[in-house]
N, C-alpha and C positions, 0 to 999 in steps of 0.2 A: 349288507355284509354281516352275516350272523355271528362271525368270529370277533367282531369289533368290541372293544372294551369301552364302557362308558367313561366319560371324562368327569369323574366324581371327585377326584382329589385335587386340591389347589396346589399350585406350584409356589414354593418359597425358595428361590434359587439365586445363584450368582453366575456371572459370566467369567470364563477363564480367558479373557481377552489378552492379546499381545503375545500369546504363546505360539500357536501354529501359524498365525497370520500376524506379521510384524506391523506395529503402528508406532512411529517414532516417539509420540508423546507418552506412550505407556512405558516403553523401555528405552529411554534416551541413551543409556549407557552403551547400547549397541550402535548408536548413530553419532556419538561424539567424534568418532574417527573421521567423519566427513566434514567437520567444521573447517573452514578455511579452504575448502576444495573449489574446483572449477567445473566447467562443463563436462570434463572427461572422467572425473573421479569423485563425483558426489552422488550419494544415494539418498532417496527421500521416501522410499516405500520398499515393500518386500521384493518387487520385481527388479528395481534398480539396485537393491542390496546384492542380489545374486548376479546381476549384470556387471556391476563394478568390481566386485571381489572375485568373481569367477566361481566355478563349481567346487574347486578344492578348498580354497580359503573360506568361501561362503558356508560350505557344509561344516567345516571345522568350527566356525563361530556359532553356527546354528545349533550344533549338537551340544556345545557348552551351554547355550541358552536354554535348550529344551530340558536339559538335566537339572537346571537350577531354578527356572522360573516357576515351574509347577512340580511340587514334590509330594510324597506320600504324607509327610508331616502336615503340609498345608491342607490336603484333603481331609485328613483326620481332624484338624482344627475346625474346619468348616462344619463337618458332621457333628463334632462335639458341642458346637454352639447351640445345638438343639433347635435352631431357627432355619436351617437349610436342609432341603430334601431333594434338590436337583441342581445340576450343573448344565449351563449352556456353553458348548465348546465350539468356538469358531474354527473352522478348518478351511483349507484352501482347495479350490477345484484342481489345482496343479498337483496336489498330493495323490489324486486318483487317476489323473491322466496328464502327466507332465508335458510342458511345452516351453519353448523359448529358454530364457536363462534359468528357469526353475529346474531344468534337466540336470541331474547330478547334484545341484545345490541343496535340494530338499530331500535327498535320499535318507531313508531311515525315519522320516517323520511319523509314519504310520505305526512304527514299532512303539513309539512313545504314547500314541493314542491308545494302542492296545493295552499298554500297562495302565494308563489312566482309567480305562473302562473297568479293568479288574480291581483297581483301588476303589473306584466308586461303588462297585457291587459289594465289595467287602465291607464298606462303611454305610451301606444302605442308601446310597444316593443314585437317582436316575440321571441320565445324560441325554440332552438334546443336541444332536449334531447339526450345527449351523454352517451351511456352505457360505462362507463370508466373502469369497472372491469369485469373480467371473471373468472369463477371457474377454479382453477389451474394456473391462470395467463397467459395472452396472450403475455407477453413480459419479465417477470422477474423483472420489475421495481416495486418500491413501489406504483407507481400510478395505478397499476393494482389491488390494494387491498392487494396483498400478494407477498412479495419479494420471488422470487424463485431462486434456486441455492445458498444455504446459508449453512454455516458450522461454528460451534463454534470451535475455535482453542486454547482455554485457556490452555488445558493440555500440550501444547508444548510451552507455554509462561511463564514458571516459572522463567526463568533466563534472565536478571540479577535481575528482580523483578517480583513478581506474578501479572499478568495482565489478565483482562477479554478481550479476543480478538475474532474476527470472520473474515471470508472472504466471499465476495459475488461476486464482479465483475469478478474475475478470473474464477468463476465456474457458472456464470449466466445461467439460463435455463428458459423455459416456457412450461407448461404442459397442457394448455387449449386444444389445438388441438390434443394432444396425448403425448406419452412418448418420451422425447428428449434424445438422446444419445450424450453426450458432446464430447466423443472421436471420434465418427464417424461424428459428426456435422450433424445429420439428425434425422428424426422421425422414430421410429421402428414400431409404430402403430398409428392408429387414434382413439381418444377417442370419440365415438359416443354419449356416455352418457352426456359428457360435452356439446357437440354441441346441443343435444336435450334440455338440460337445458337452454342454451342461447336462443334457439328459443322460448321456453315457456316464457322466460323473455320478449322477444319482443312482444309476443302475449298478455301477461298481461299488458305491458306498453301501447300498442295500445288500448286495451279494456278500460283502465282507462282514457286515455286522448284524444281519437279520436274526442270527441266533444268539446274540449276546444279551444276557438278561438285564444288563444295566441300561440299555438303550431305550429311551422314552419315545424317540421319533426323530424326524428330520425337518429342517427348514431349508428348502431348496435354493433360496437366494436371500441374502441380507440386504436390506435397504436399496432396492431398485429405485432410482430417483423419480421424482414426481412427474418428469416429462416422458417417462417410459410409456409407449402406446399401451393403453390399458387392455385392449382386446388381445394383443400379443402376449402380455404378461399373464392374463387369465388362461390363455391357451397353454402356456408353459406350465402353469400350476396344474391344470387338468392332466396334461401328459405326465408330469412328475408324480401326481397323486396315484394315477393308475399303475405306474411302475412300483410304487411303494406298496400299494394294497395287494398287488399280485404276489409279492415276495415277502412282505412283512406285514401281514394283516393286522397285527396288534399295535403297530406303531401309530403315534400321533403325527399328523401332517400339519405343520405350522407355516402360515403364509404371512409375509410382511405386507403391510398395507400400502407400501410405496408412497408414504407420507400423504396418504389420502384417506384419513380415518373418518369416513362419512358413510351413511346409509346409501346415499346415491351411488357410491362406487361399489360397495360390497354387500349391500342388503340383498339377501336371497341367493348370493353366489354359492354354488355347490350345495344348495339346500337339500337336506335329507341324507347327505353323504356323511358317514360316521368318521369320527376321529379328526376332523379338521378344526383348526382354530386360527384366529387372526392375531398377528403380532403387531403391536404398535410401540413406538419408542417415544417416551415423554421426558424431555429434559427442560430444565429451567436455566441452564448455563448460558443460553443464547438470548434470554429475555433482557429487556432494558433494566438498568439498575433501578432498584426500588426498595421500599420498606419491607421489613420482615412480614408485616401483615399481608402485603401483596403476594408474597411467595406462599404464605400459609393458605390464603384463599384460593390461589391458583391450583395448589396441590389438591385441596379438597374438592374443587369444582370439577376435577377430572372424573369424579364418580358419575356425574350426569351423562357425559359422553360415553363412558364405558358401559353404563347401564343401557343407553340407547342402542349401542352396537351389539350388546348381548341379546337384545330383543330382535334387532333387525338382521343380524348375521348369525350369531351363536357365540361359542366360547371365545373370549378375548384374553390375551396374555400381554402384559407389559414387558416386552423382552429386553428392554434396556431403560434404566433410569439411574440417576445419581443424586447426590445431595449438593452438587455444585450450583451456586446462584450467581456465578460470574464466569467469564471466559478466560481466566488467568492461567490455567494449567499450561505449562510450557509445551509448545508445539501442538496444542489441541487442534489447531486449524492447519497443521502441516509443518514439516521440518523448516525451521527458520523463516516461517511465514505466518500470516494471519489474515483473517477476513478484513476487507476494507472497513475502517472505523472501529476495529476491535484491537484490544479489549476496551470495553466501554468505561472502565474505571481503572485508576492506577493499581498495580498488582503488588502483592507482598513478595519479597525475595528472601530465600533461605539458602544456606550452603547446599550446593549440588551434592547428591548422594554418591557414595563410593559404589563402584560397579558390583551388582548383585552376583555376577557370575565369577568374580575373582579378579585379581590384579593383572592377569595376563591379557585382559581385554584391551585391544589397541584403542588409543585415544583417551584412555582414562588414567587418572582422574582428570577432570576438567582443569584447564590451565587457569589458575587463580590470578595470573598476571595479565590476562588478555581481556580486552573489552569485547563487545559483541562482534563475533566473527561472521564472515560470509559463508556461503553465498546468501544474498539478501533478496527476499521476496517483496511483495507489495505491502506487507505488514511486518510488525516487529514482534518477535518472541524468540528468546534464546538466552543462554548463559552469558553472564558478564562478570568478570573478575571473580570467578568461582561461585557466583550466586545464580540461582535459578528461580524464575517466577512460579508461584503457586497461588491457590485461591486466597482471597482476602479474609481477614477476620471480621466478625460482627461485633459491634460495640454494645455494651450493656446500656440500655436506654435509661434516661432519667427524665422525670417530669418537672423538675425544677429548671430554672434558667430557660424556660419556654422551649425545651427541646421537643416535647410532645411526640416522641417516637419517630422523629425525623432526622436523627443525628447521622444516619447513613449518608446523607447528602454531602457532608463535609468531613466525614470520618476518614482517618488515614488507613492505608491498607493493612497495617499492623496495629492492633488495638493498644493504647497506652496501658501501662501496668495498672491493674485494678479495674479496668473497663472492658475486659475481654468477655463478651457475651456469646462467643461462638458455640460453646458447649450447649448452652440453653437453646439457641436458635436451631442448631443442627439436630438436637435431640427431638425437639418439637416438630420440626419439619419432617424428620424420619417417621415419627409416629403418624403424622397426617398422610404421608405418601403411602405407607404400608396399609393404612386404613382405606385409602381411596382405591389402591390397586388390587387389594385382596378382598376387601369387604363386598365388592360388587362383582368383579371379574373372576377369572380363573387363576390369578396369581401373577407372579413377576420373576424377573431375573435382574439383580442389581449389576450395574456396570461400574466398576470392575472388581474382581476379587482382590487385586493388589495393584500398587503403582510403584515404579522405581523411585521417584521422588516422594517425599513425605507430603501426601496430599489426601487426607482422610475423606474429603468430600467425594473422591473417586475410588476409594479403597474400602471394600467391605471389611477386610481384616482390621485395618486401622480404625474404622468407624466403630467396630465392636470393642476395640481396646479403649477408645475414648468414651464408650458408653452411649454413643449416639444411637446405635441400633441395638435393641435389646436382644439378649440371648433367651433361649427357651421358647415357650409357646407364644406365637404371635397373634393368638386369638383372644388375649385377655382384654378386659374392659378398658384399660388405659389406652390401648391402641384402637379398639373398635369405636370408642367414643371421642377420639381425639379431634374429630372435626365437628364437635357439638356446636360450638359457637358459629362456625361458618355455615353449618346446615340450617340453623334456626334464623339465619339472616341478621346476625348481631353486628354487621358491618355496613357502612354506607359509603358510597363514592361521591365525594363532594368536590365542588370547584375549589381550586387552590387559591386562597385569598392573596397569596404572595405572587401569583402568576400575573403577567401583563394582561390587560383586557383583550388585546388582540389575540393572544394565545387562547384565551377562554372562548372567544368568538369562533376561532378556527376549530377548536375542539367540539363546540356545540354543533357547528355546521357539518363537521365530519360525521358525528353521531346521527344527526337527523338525516343527512344525505344517505348514509348506509341503509337506513330504514325507509328511504324514499319519502321523507316527510319535508314539508315546507320549512325553510330556514330564513325566509325573507325578513322576519321580524327581528332577527338577531342583531343586525347592523344598527338598529335604533336603540338598543339597550346599552346602558353604561352603569358604572358603579355597582352598588349592591343589587339592584334589579337584575343586572347581567349575571352576577355570581349566583344569585338565587335560581335563575333559569338554568345555570350550569349544574347546580345541585340536583335539580329535577331530571334534566336530560341525561347527565352522566350516570346517575344512580340507576335509572331505568334501563339504559343501554347496557351497563355493566352486568346487571342482574339477569338480563335477557340473554346475554351472549358470553358470559364467563365460562360456561360449560364447553364452549368451542374455542377457548383460548383468549378471550378478551380480558385485558387488564385495566385497572383504574389508573390510566395515565393520560391519554388524549393529548400527547405532545407536551406533557408537563403541566397541563391545565387542570388536572384533577389529583386528588389525594384520597387514599383509603383511611377511614377512621372508624373506631369502635363506636357503636350507637349506645347512647345513654349509659356511658361508663365514666365515672369520675375517679381519678387517681389522686390520692392525697399523700402518698408516700414518695420518698425521693427515688429510690430504685424500685423496679417492679419486675415480676415474672409474669409472662403472658400465658402460662400453663393453665388450662381449664381446671385442672385438679388442685391447683394451689389456692386454698381458701384464704390464706393469709399472705399478704404482700411481704416481700423481703424488706426487713427493717434494720438490718445490720449496717454499720458504718463501713464504707468501702476502705480497702487497704490503703489506697493512695491518700485518702483523707487522714487516716491515722498517721501515716508517715509525715504528711505536711504539718499536722498539729505538733508532732514531736520535734520536727525541725524548727518550727516557729517558736515553740516553747523553749527549746534549747537556746 
């Protein structure tokens, strides 16, 4: 394609999530009205929002939402930050070919997209149009438009009290590509009608926006789940690509990796075709709780896999990432629901926000006199007595009192006064992620540009205000060298001397087993010889596999430590650029001295 433009400019972008495709966790003010509902009047995603409210009321509420969630002032603020050059805009397939309850409910949505594109062009920003939803759901998540794999269970929840209940995560499914058999864990047939619908959506989208100067390109499907038949998905990508290149030859064509970011899956795919790129989403929010060092190392380690995929496939974009290191954001795993076993640590609670769209929104403000309301899923997340869960604080570490950088284990979700280290941890983590995602690959889009609740770990605008994400040029040395210590191997993965011997044995056996090595000798080891063997095995395994997501955990049997570093001060900063440790006396110590002295 002689008209193709080279992919020379790196993307520094943000997602405009929760705008055209509703996600309850991003804009809970739209969904408070369904608290206390039952099987007939509860909405949990965009599809059921339109289904429950009907086209007239649904459209009325959506127009109020569209007008206030994304504004020209916000687009200007993003552009003025000097660190954003592109926007990823999730759109619904139903906006281009309506079906079911979307008919009438989403009328006028494309008018707002048209305006957004004009704003973006005026402020020098490009736009990637991301088809975020698919008919039948491509992943079962609410972000696909319709939660799939869902069952009301109220009839068996009468005792000890009558409750409206449901389950989703244990039976999640995705029916876009075909009929999924949850028992056999495979697809029994391919739904060619759904695929044809999706291709018509791409054609309509390209016809509508091929001539707009702000459009960077298109992503034909967001996050098709890992059980999607890969040959069918690749065929869909080929067909979509040909539609795009016939009508919009200058557009980029971005393909999500289907949660399979490996050379075995994508190496050589569409080799030689111009303007294609692979999108991968890298989050730490679903990792096990761990130390700040674990999250730093995990962030920097992503460079190795990105570099590998750049060699084996071509351009890679991290289409979604955030600064969240826990799963506490309210409804992150669904309206009034949660993944089994989540959140993994107690969450911080703050007053629920007032509705961003104005006081006319039904169900707002949240009832400050009500405890957690139904309907109830298999996990817990929701407002209680006017308070909503958000991400935890990080505590400022101290090296006295034998804390040794491990206070995260017992720290409360809200840091005590004088011990809040969140700004430092988030700032350093942001630098390392930006370095990893842009230093090797073709750039990134942060998820998300804003959040309804005050949760800066998920809000680019709030992170900018907190100083976590720098403004201006993102290519300065502070960012590019932020992974210095991780890159030179200044960390070791050691056996946790406080872990039971049985846990260490299990961890060693797991690591050796994964590499198909003999672990028979492990059962004979006890005491320090056992922990020393753990030091060797854990560190070797972690360094060999951290690029593909391995962490220094091994079921609690291991801990990450800095190598050959001695801290003599009370408080410390783990910033590579800080040559001098923090030596000031903490505020809480001063207050304590004053009180005792008095």
